[in-house]
Structures are given as C-alpha cells and as structure tokens.
Residue, then its C-alpha position, 0 to 999 in steps of 0.5 A: m093111229k100109231q101107224q098114221s103118226i109114223i106115216v106123218c112123221l116120215i112125210g115130215f122128215s122127207t120134206l125137211l130133207l128135200a128142203g135142205d137140198k134145193g140144188f143150184n140156187p143163185p141169188p135172184a137177178e135184179h134189173a140189169k141197170t143195177y149192176a156195175l158192169a152194164e150197158a143200156h140202149d135206152d132207144e132200144h129199151a134193152v139193158i145187158a149186164v155181166d157179173p163175173y163169179d170169180a172169187a169168194p163169197k160169190t163162188a159159194i153158190f157153186k158146188v163145182k170149183y170152176k176156177e180150179i178146172g180153168f173156167l170163169p163163170v160169168r152171169l149174163i143179165i138181160s132186161n127188156d124195158g120195151p113192148k116187144p120180146l127180145m129174141l135170142d135165137n141168133l145170140k152171139i157172145e164173145f169174151i175178148t181178152a186183153r190179148r185179143d183172144k176171142l173166147e166163146p162160151a163153153t158148151k155143157d159137154d165142154i164143162y162135163r169133159r173138164i169136170s171128168h178130166p181135171e188133170k187136162v187143165t194146162s197152163k197154155p191158153p185155150v185153143q178157140l179154133p174148131i178141131p176136125g174129127p169126132r169128139k169123145p163123149p164125156t165120162a160120167i160125172n157126179r149127178d149133182a155137178r151135172d144138174e148144177v151145170d144144166s141149171a146154171m147155164f144161160v138159156t136163149v129163150p125170149v126175154m118178154p116185155l118188162s122182164t129180166n132173164s139171167g143165167f151163167l156163161f162159162f169161159d175156158v180161161a185156163g192159162i190166162e192170168s187175170p182174164e178180166a183185166g183189159a177184157h170185155l164181153y161182146v154181145s150181138g144178134i139180139k132182135a126186138g121183133t124183126q129189128e136187130l139191136f145194136y151190139f153191146d160191148i161191156p168192159l170188165e175192168k171195173v171188176v179188177s178195180n174192186q168196184p162192187s158187182a152191183v150198184s144202186p139203181k138211179 
C-alpha cells in the first residue's frame, strides 16, 4: 500500500508539472469580423483579420523577444462563412510599408537564425531580394524557442466551411521605425473550390491610432 501511495503521488506530481508548462498557448481566435483590422468579402463568404503583437501585454504570450531581434509578429485570422473550403495552397502575403517596401513572412529558418545570432540585427532596412548561393543552417537554439516558433506560425491548411483558422506571421522589420504606420497587409491566392477570391488589402493604421485590437461583433 505504501508503495502504491508513492506511485500515485509521483503521477500526480508529474501531472502538475505538465499542467504548469503548456508551451505556446495564445488566446483563442474569434471570428475575423470581431477584430478592428479586418476586411470582409460578403459575396465570397470570407473574412480576413490581422492583429499585430507589437507591445505588452499582448507580447507576454511569447517567450522569445521577437521585437528585440527585429521581427514583428502579426496574427492572421481567416474565417470561412461559405459552403466550400478555402484553399490556401497558393496563398501570398506581403507586408507593404509606408516606403513601399514589400516584406514577405519570415521562414522558420530565418527566425531560428536570428534567434541564434541576435547580434546580426542592424539598423538597415531588410533586403527582400533573393540572394544567390548556399545558406548556412541555423545554429542550434533553445528547444522551447524552436517549439514556440513551430507552434505559432500560420499553417496553410484549408479553412473548412463555417470555421476560423489562425496563426502568426513574422516580418523582418529591423531598421524600420514604426513599421505599422502607413503600412498594410496584402493577401491573395485564396481559392473557394477552383474560384480564386479577390485580394484582401488591410491597412494597419488603426493600430498606430491606438484603436483596440478587437471590437464587438455587429
């Protein structure tokens, strides 16, 4: 009996430890229409919202200090109100700054490399042109950081009818002061069946104007 009691206690203790470390756990995504920065295509039954995570308390969900290494995390929320899945195989996303720089979302390796070498963050605007030649693999990084990036990044799986998908995009904004000011997010390449939806063009100026990140649904 004493041995059984010890085993039960050990199991309970392990359960508490696991419960206390749930890893990356963002707040549940609401319907895209409830966010301040959203664009609805009612005729196409699709809504897209963006929610920049650029300051506390929102950034507290991350262990990695992305702003310190030159990245702007932006949550992308896609809601499908139609009868067909929204296919994201050819999804194209661009963060267009006030200076007309076109920034594509960083890849996992881009983020791993920056976490491994934060000293490489410079005050110069990021170069968005492809650079020829082999790229060195990222140096080993903390497992928690890697798991967070893997869990956070937006995944281009189909958005099923009457459902909402969300995830984070990370843009390299090193050297760009107030990157949201005058910027907008351009989203294209989404299909409902074989029909491609009209592009989405979402301004980010409301964030700079201290508007709330979400509003009550109408």
